C-alpha positions as CSV (number, residue, x, y, z in Angstrom):
1,M,-0.3,8.2,-17.1
2,H,-3.9,8.0,-17.9
3,F,-2.0,6.3,-21.1
4,Q,-0.8,3.7,-19.4
5,I,-3.8,2.7,-18.0
6,L,-5.9,2.8,-21.2
7,L,-2.7,0.7,-22.5
8,T,-3.4,-2.0,-19.0
9,L,-7.3,-2.1,-20.3
10,I,-6.5,-2.6,-24.0
11,S,-4.1,-5.8,-22.7
12,C,-6.8,-6.9,-20.6
13,I,-8.9,-7.3,-23.8
14,I,-6.3,-8.6,-25.8
15,L,-5.8,-11.7,-23.2
16,S,-9.2,-12.6,-22.6
17,F,-9.7,-13.3,-26.1
18,N,-6.4,-15.0,-26.3
19,K,-6.8,-18.7,-26.7
20,A,-2.8,-19.5,-25.6
21,Y,-3.9,-17.8,-22.2
22,S,-6.3,-18.8,-19.6
23,A,-7.0,-15.4,-18.2
24,E,-9.6,-15.0,-16.0
25,I,-11.6,-11.3,-16.1
26,D,-14.0,-10.2,-13.9
27,Y,-15.7,-6.7,-13.8
28,A,-17.7,-4.8,-11.4
29,L,-19.9,-1.8,-11.6
30,G,-21.5,0.3,-8.3
31,V,-23.1,3.6,-7.2
32,E,-22.9,5.1,-4.0
33,V,-25.0,8.0,-2.4
34,G,-23.6,9.2,0.9
35,A,-23.5,12.4,3.3
36,S,-21.0,14.2,5.2
37,S,-21.0,16.2,8.4
38,N,-18.0,18.0,7.4
39,V,-17.0,16.9,4.2
40,R,-13.4,19.3,4.0
41,Q,-12.4,18.0,7.9
42,V,-12.2,21.8,8.8
43,A,-12.7,23.3,12.5
44,N,-15.4,25.4,11.3
45,P,-18.1,22.8,9.7
46,E,-19.4,24.6,6.4
47,G,-22.7,22.1,6.4
48,D,-23.9,18.8,5.4
49,E,-22.8,17.9,1.8
50,V,-24.3,15.2,-0.3
51,F,-22.4,13.1,-2.6
52,E,-23.0,10.4,-5.6
53,S,-20.2,8.5,-6.9
54,V,-20.0,5.9,-10.2
55,R,-17.4,3.8,-9.6
56,G,-16.4,0.7,-12.5
57,S,-13.5,-2.0,-12.3
58,I,-11.8,-4.5,-13.7
59,F,-9.7,-7.6,-12.3
60,L,-7.4,-9.7,-14.6
61,N,-5.8,-13.1,-13.2
62,E,-3.7,-15.1,-15.1
63,N,-1.7,-18.0,-13.9
64,T,0.2,-20.5,-16.2
65,A,3.7,-22.1,-16.6
66,D,4.9,-19.6,-18.7
67,L,2.9,-16.7,-17.4
68,I,1.7,-15.1,-13.7
69,A,-0.2,-11.8,-14.2
70,T,-2.7,-9.7,-12.2
71,V,-4.4,-6.8,-13.1
72,N,-6.9,-4.4,-11.1
73,L,-7.8,-1.6,-12.4
74,T,-10.6,0.7,-11.1
75,T,-11.9,3.9,-12.0
76,Q,-14.3,6.8,-9.8
77,A,-16.2,9.7,-10.6
78,T,-17.9,11.6,-7.7
79,N,-20.1,14.3,-7.5
80,Y,-21.1,17.1,-4.7
81,Q,-24.4,18.3,-4.8
82,K,-23.6,21.3,-2.4
83,N,-20.6,22.4,-3.9
84,I,-18.8,22.3,-0.7
85,Q,-16.2,20.2,-1.8
86,D,-14.8,19.7,-5.3
87,D,-16.1,17.2,-8.2
88,F,-13.4,14.9,-8.5
89,N,-12.4,11.9,-10.5
90,Q,-9.6,9.2,-9.8
91,S,-8.5,6.0,-10.9
92,G,-6.2,3.6,-9.5
93,L,-4.4,0.7,-11.2
94,Y,-2.5,-2.4,-9.9
95,A,-0.2,-4.5,-12.5
96,S,2.0,-7.0,-12.3
97,A,3.1,-9.9,-14.6
98,L,6.0,-12.6,-14.5
99,W,6.6,-14.0,-17.8
100,T,9.1,-17.3,-17.6
101,L,11.5,-17.6,-20.7
102,S,13.1,-20.6,-19.5
103,P,12.4,-22.4,-16.6
104,N,14.4,-22.1,-13.3
105,H,17.0,-19.9,-15.2
106,Y,15.3,-16.8,-16.7
107,E,12.0,-14.5,-16.4
108,W,10.9,-11.2,-17.1
109,Y,9.0,-9.0,-14.6
110,F,6.9,-5.7,-14.8
111,Q,4.8,-3.7,-12.5
112,D,2.9,-1.0,-12.5
113,I,1.1,1.3,-9.6
114,Y,-1.5,4.0,-10.6
115,T,-2.4,5.4,-7.2
116,Q,-2.8,8.9,-4.9
117,T,0.0,10.0,-2.6
118,A,-0.6,13.2,-0.2
119,I,0.6,16.5,-1.3
120,D,1.4,17.9,1.8
121,L,1.5,15.6,4.6
122,L,0.7,18.0,7.5
123,Q,-2.3,19.3,6.2
124,T,-5.7,16.9,6.2
125,N,-5.9,14.2,3.7
126,L,-8.1,15.3,1.4
127,P,-9.0,14.8,-2.4
128,S,-7.6,18.9,-2.6
129,N,-4.4,17.6,-0.8
130,R,-3.3,14.4,-3.3
131,Q,-1.7,14.0,-6.4
132,S,-1.4,11.2,-8.8
133,V,1.4,8.9,-9.0
134,N,2.7,6.3,-11.3
135,A,5.2,3.8,-10.6
136,L,6.6,1.6,-13.2
137,S,9.3,-1.1,-13.1
138,T,10.5,-3.9,-15.3
139,G,13.5,-6.3,-15.5
140,P,14.9,-9.9,-15.8
141,N,15.2,-12.3,-13.2
142,F,18.5,-14.3,-13.9
143,I,18.3,-17.8,-11.7
144,W,21.4,-20.5,-11.2
145,R,20.3,-23.2,-9.1
146,F,23.4,-25.2,-7.5
147,G,22.8,-28.8,-6.1
148,K,19.7,-28.7,-4.2
149,A,20.3,-26.5,-1.6
150,N,21.8,-23.2,-3.3
151,T,20.2,-20.7,-5.6
152,I,21.5,-17.2,-6.6
153,R,19.2,-14.5,-8.3
154,I,20.3,-11.5,-9.6
155,E,16.7,-9.0,-10.7
156,P,18.1,-5.8,-12.6
157,R,15.5,-2.8,-12.8
158,V,14.8,0.2,-14.5
159,E,11.8,1.8,-12.6
160,G,10.1,5.5,-13.3
161,F,8.0,7.6,-11.0
162,R,6.0,9.8,-12.4
163,Y,4.0,12.4,-10.1
164,D,1.3,15.2,-10.7
165,I,3.9,17.9,-8.6
166,E,6.7,17.2,-11.1
167,E,9.7,17.9,-9.0
168,L,9.2,14.4,-7.4
169,N,9.8,12.8,-10.7
170,N,12.7,10.5,-11.0
171,N,14.1,7.2,-12.6
172,R,15.7,4.8,-11.2
173,L,18.4,1.9,-11.7
174,N,18.0,-1.0,-9.1
175,T,19.8,-4.1,-9.0
176,T,19.4,-6.8,-6.4
177,F,21.5,-10.3,-5.7
178,D,20.2,-12.8,-3.5
179,W,22.0,-16.4,-2.8
180,V,19.6,-18.6,-0.8
181,Y,21.0,-21.5,1.2
182,A,18.0,-24.1,1.7
183,P,19.4,-27.3,3.9
184,S,16.2,-28.1,4.9
185,K,12.4,-27.7,3.6
186,N,11.9,-25.5,7.2
187,T,15.2,-23.7,7.2
188,T,16.7,-20.9,4.8
189,Y,20.0,-18.8,5.0
190,S,19.9,-15.9,3.0
191,L,22.6,-13.0,1.5
192,L,21.2,-10.1,0.2
193,S,22.7,-6.7,-1.7
194,R,21.0,-4.2,-3.4
195,Y,22.2,-1.4,-5.4
196,E,19.9,1.9,-6.3
197,K,21.0,4.4,-8.4
198,T,17.8,7.8,-8.1
199,K,18.1,10.8,-10.8
200,Y,15.2,13.3,-10.3
201,T,14.3,14.5,-13.8
202,A,12.9,17.8,-13.5
203,L,15.1,20.7,-14.1
204,N,13.8,22.8,-11.2
205,S,14.0,20.0,-8.9
206,N,15.4,21.0,-5.6
207,A,15.7,17.2,-4.9
208,S,19.2,15.2,-4.0
209,D,19.9,12.3,-6.7
210,F,21.4,9.7,-4.9
211,D,23.5,6.3,-4.8
212,L,21.8,3.2,-2.4
213,F,23.9,0.4,-1.2
214,D,22.3,-2.2,0.9
215,T,23.9,-5.5,2.3
216,S,22.3,-8.2,5.2
217,L,21.7,-11.8,6.1
218,R,18.5,-13.3,6.5
219,F,17.5,-16.3,8.5
220,T,14.0,-18.2,7.8
221,Y,12.4,-21.4,9.7
222,A,8.9,-22.4,9.9
223,N,6.8,-25.3,11.4
224,N,3.2,-26.3,12.1
225,K,2.7,-23.6,14.5
226,N,5.7,-21.0,14.1
227,S,7.7,-19.1,11.6
228,I,10.7,-16.7,12.3
229,E,12.6,-14.1,9.7
230,L,15.7,-12.4,11.1
231,E,17.1,-10.2,9.2
232,G,19.9,-7.5,10.0
233,G,22.7,-5.3,7.7
234,I,24.0,-2.6,6.9
235,I,22.7,0.4,4.0
236,K,25.5,3.3,2.4
237,I,23.7,6.9,1.0
238,E,26.1,8.7,-1.4
239,S,25.1,11.9,-2.2
240,N,26.2,15.5,-3.0
241,S,23.4,17.2,-1.0
242,F,23.7,15.7,2.3
243,G,26.9,13.8,2.1
244,D,28.0,10.3,2.6
245,Q,25.6,8.4,5.4
246,K,25.5,5.1,7.0
247,D,23.0,3.1,9.0
248,N,22.1,-0.2,10.2
249,Q,18.5,-1.7,9.2
250,Y,16.9,-5.1,10.7
251,R,13.8,-7.0,10.5
252,L,12.0,-9.4,13.3
253,L,8.9,-11.4,12.2
254,F,7.7,-14.0,14.2
255,I,4.3,-15.9,13.5
256,N,3.0,-18.2,16.2
257,Q,-0.4,-20.3,15.0
258,R,-1.7,-20.7,18.3
259,T,-4.2,-23.1,16.9
260,K,-6.0,-23.9,13.8
261,S,-8.1,-20.8,13.9
262,S,-5.8,-17.9,15.9
263,A,-2.5,-16.4,15.5
264,V,0.0,-13.9,17.3
265,T,2.5,-11.7,14.7
266,I,5.3,-9.7,16.0
267,E,7.2,-7.7,13.9
268,V,10.0,-4.9,14.3
269,N,11.5,-3.4,11.4
270,K,14.1,-0.8,10.6
271,Y,14.8,0.4,7.0
272,V,15.5,3.6,5.1
273,T,13.3,4.0,2.4
274,D,11.3,7.5,0.5
275,T,8.2,8.4,-0.9
276,S,8.7,6.4,-4.0
277,R,9.9,3.5,-2.9
278,S,7.5,3.5,-0.3
279,I,4.9,3.5,-3.2
280,T,6.1,0.0,-4.6
281,S,6.1,-1.3,-1.3
282,V,2.6,-0.9,-0.3
283,N,0.1,-4.2,-0.8
284,T,-2.4,-3.3,-3.2
285,S,-2.5,-6.3,-5.3
286,D,-5.6,-7.3,-4.2
287,T,-7.7,-4.6,-3.7
288,A,-10.2,-2.4,-5.9
289,D,-9.1,0.7,-4.1
290,T,-8.7,3.9,-6.4
291,G,-6.0,5.7,-3.8
292,D,-8.7,7.2,-2.0
293,T,-6.8,7.1,1.2
294,G,-3.9,8.4,-0.3
295,L,-0.3,7.4,1.1
296,L,0.4,9.5,3.8
297,T,4.0,10.0,2.5
298,T,5.2,12.7,0.3
299,S,8.8,13.9,-0.1
300,N,11.8,13.9,-2.3
301,D,13.8,13.2,1.2
302,L,14.9,9.6,2.1
303,F,14.1,9.2,6.0
304,V,14.6,6.0,8.5
305,S,11.6,4.1,8.9
306,D,11.1,2.4,12.6
307,R,8.2,0.0,13.2
308,A,7.0,-2.5,15.9
309,L,3.7,-4.1,15.8
310,I,1.8,-6.8,17.8
311,D,-1.1,-8.3,16.1
312,Y,-3.7,-11.1,17.3
313,N,-6.3,-12.8,15.3
314,R,-9.0,-15.1,15.6
315,R,-11.5,-16.8,13.4
316,F,-14.5,-17.9,14.4
317,R,-17.3,-20.2,12.6
318,E,-19.1,-17.0,11.9
319,A,-16.8,-14.3,12.6
320,E,-13.3,-13.0,12.8
321,L,-11.2,-10.5,15.3
322,S,-7.9,-8.9,15.1
323,I,-6.7,-6.5,17.3
324,G,-3.1,-5.0,17.4
325,I,-1.2,-1.9,18.5
326,S,2.2,-0.4,17.0
327,R,4.5,2.0,17.1
328,G,7.1,3.4,14.9
329,A,9.0,6.9,13.7
330,D,9.7,8.4,10.6
331,D,13.1,10.5,10.7
332,Y,13.8,12.6,7.9
333,F,17.4,13.2,6.3
334,S,17.1,17.1,5.6
335,Q,13.1,18.0,5.8
336,N,13.1,17.7,9.8
337,S,9.5,19.2,10.0
338,L,8.1,16.0,8.8
339,D,10.1,13.7,11.5
340,R,7.2,12.2,13.2
341,D,6.5,9.3,16.0
342,I,3.6,7.1,15.6
343,K,1.4,5.2,18.0
344,N,-1.7,3.3,17.2
345,A,-4.1,0.9,18.3
346,Y,-7.1,-0.9,16.3
347,V,-9.6,-3.6,16.5
348,Q,-11.4,-5.3,13.3
349,T,-14.6,-7.6,13.7
350,R,-16.7,-8.7,11.5
351,W,-19.5,-11.5,12.1
352,N,-21.6,-13.3,9.0
353,N,-25.0,-13.8,9.9
354,D,-25.4,-16.3,7.2
355,R,-24.6,-16.3,3.7
356,S,-26.0,-13.3,2.2
357,S,-25.3,-10.9,4.7
358,E,-22.1,-9.5,7.4
359,I,-21.8,-7.1,9.8
360,S,-18.5,-5.6,10.3
361,F,-16.8,-3.1,12.6
362,Q,-13.6,-1.4,13.1
363,Y,-12.0,1.1,15.3
364,S,-8.4,2.7,15.7
365,I,-6.7,5.5,17.9
366,R,-3.4,6.7,16.3
367,E,-0.8,9.7,18.2
368,L,0.9,11.5,15.6
369,E,3.9,13.4,17.2
370,Y,5.7,16.2,15.0
371,S,8.7,17.4,17.2
372,E,10.3,19.5,14.5
373,Q,7.6,22.6,13.6
374,V,8.4,26.0,14.2
375,N,5.7,26.8,16.4
376,G,6.9,23.8,18.9
377,I,5.9,20.5,18.9
378,R,2.5,19.2,17.3
379,I,0.4,16.2,18.5
380,D,-2.6,14.8,16.6
381,D,-4.9,12.6,18.0
382,D,-6.9,10.5,15.4
383,T,-9.8,8.5,16.0
384,Y,-11.4,6.0,13.6
385,G,-14.8,4.3,13.6
386,Q,-16.9,2.6,10.9
387,L,-20.0,0.2,11.4
388,D,-20.7,-1.9,8.0
389,Y,-23.6,-3.6,6.8
390,R,-23.2,-6.0,4.1
391,Y,-26.2,-7.9,1.9
392,R,-25.8,-9.8,-1.2
393,I,-29.3,-10.1,-3.0
394,N,-27.8,-12.9,-5.4
395,K,-24.6,-14.3,-6.9
396,N,-23.6,-11.0,-8.3
397,I,-25.7,-8.1,-6.2
398,F,-24.6,-7.0,-3.2
399,Y,-25.3,-3.6,-1.5
400,V,-23.8,-1.7,1.6
401,I,-24.9,0.5,4.4
402,S,-22.1,2.1,6.2
403,Y,-21.8,4.5,9.1
404,S,-18.5,6.0,10.2
405,I,-16.6,9.1,12.1
406,I,-13.7,10.4,11.9
407,Q,-12.1,12.8,14.6
408,R,-8.8,14.5,15.1
409,D,-7.4,16.8,18.2
410,S,-4.6,19.1,16.9
411,S,-2.4,21.0,19.3
412,A,-2.2,22.7,15.6
413,T,-4.6,25.9,15.5
414,G,-7.4,25.2,12.8
415,L,-7.0,21.3,12.5
416,S,-9.3,19.6,14.9
417,F,-12.3,18.5,13.2
418,E,-14.8,15.9,13.2
419,D,-16.5,14.4,10.2
420,K,-19.4,11.9,10.5
421,R,-20.4,9.9,7.4
422,I,-23.4,7.7,5.8
423,L,-23.4,5.9,3.1
424,F,-25.4,3.0,0.9
425,S,-23.4,1.7,-2.2
426,I,-25.1,-1.0,-4.7
427,E,-22.6,-3.0,-6.7
428,Y,-22.9,-5.7,-9.6
429,T,-19.8,-8.2,-9.9
430,T,-18.7,-10.7,-11.6
431,R,-16.1,-11.7,-9.1
432,N,-16.5,-14.6,-6.1
433,R,-18.0,-13.3,-3.0
434,N,-14.9,-14.0,-0.8
435,S,-12.8,-12.0,-3.2
C-alpha cells in the first residue's frame, strides 16, 4: 500500500514538470503540540499526556479538456512524551483522474483511496483500534448520445481493496448502466442498473463472496430555489453463505434555497452496502485528512443502511451557521452484534473577525444503541465539542489554537470516558486561504 502512495507522489512530480499539462501543485508543512487528559480514552485515566506531530501534504489539481485529476496526499508522525499512548505514523491519500480519450464517447477513470478504518467497531476509536486500507478502482466509461435528450453510459470497473487484516481483502468486478433522459434543462429521468461480483482473496477468510444486482429509477428537478432527487428500486444479493436476499432501496434529496444565503436540506435514504463500498462513498476528495478519525465501519458482512437528515445552513457577511439532526440504523446480514440505531444532533458555526482571523465552534451529541449484544442492549451517549481560533500571520503561514472535549457515557462496563485536549499548530502552505 505504501508503494501506491510513493507511485502517486512520483506522478505528481512528473505532472508538475510536464509542459503538456497545467497541473497546479501546492504543498503544506506543519507542526502540532498538544496535551490530553485521557489520551487512551479509558474509564480510569492514566494521567495527562503531551504529544507533538509533524505533518506534510501535497495537493495536485489538473483541469484540461483531456484530463481532470485530483491528488491529495498527507502523512503525519505523532510522538507521545510519556508513552501512555504508542507513537504512530499514518498517511492518507485521495487520487482520481478522468482521461477523455474521445469526447462524449470514451473516457478512462482511475481512483485510489488510502485511509484508516476501525478494527473493532464496538471498541473506542483510537489509533490502536485502526487499520490501513487501500481502495483502488479503474475502468473505462462508454458514452452514447441519442439526439439532445438521451444519454447512455456504461462504466465497467476493476476494483481491489487491501486491509491490514487480510481476511477483509477482496477484489471486485463492478459495472453500472445509466440511461438519462433530459427533456429540459431542469428535469431528468434516469434508469440505473448495477452488477457487482465480490470475491474475498484470503485463504483463511470466513467472508462471504457475493453477487449483487440492483436496478432503480431516478427523477431530478432543479430551479433557482429548489432541487429534488427521487430514486427508488430493488436490490438482489446472491451468496452461498446467507442465500439469496432481496430488498428495496430509495433516496429522497430535497434542497430549498430559501434565500441567497440560507438553505434547508432534507435527505432520506436506504441502501445495501459493506465496509469496502462505504470507503469509496466517503467524500475525501477535498481534504488533507490522514484518516485520523477512522471510518466507523469494519466488517466483511453486508448491511442495510437507513438514514434521515435535516440540515439548516445560513451564511452571514462574516459568519456561517449549520444546525442539523439525523437518525439512522445499520442492519447486518450475519454479524448481528454490529446492528445499531443512531441518533445525532449537531451545530457548527464560524466567525471571521477580519481577513486574518477566524473563530469556529462545533458541538454534537450522538446516541448509539446496539440491540444484539450478548449482555443485552448497549447504549453509548457521545458528546463532542471543539472551539478553534485560527490566525493567518501572512499569505502562507497560519496558526491554530484548539480546545476540545470528548465524552462517552456507555452502558457497557469500562467504556465510559472523558478526554479534554488542547492543541497548538502552525503550518506553512501554498494553498489559497479558503482551501
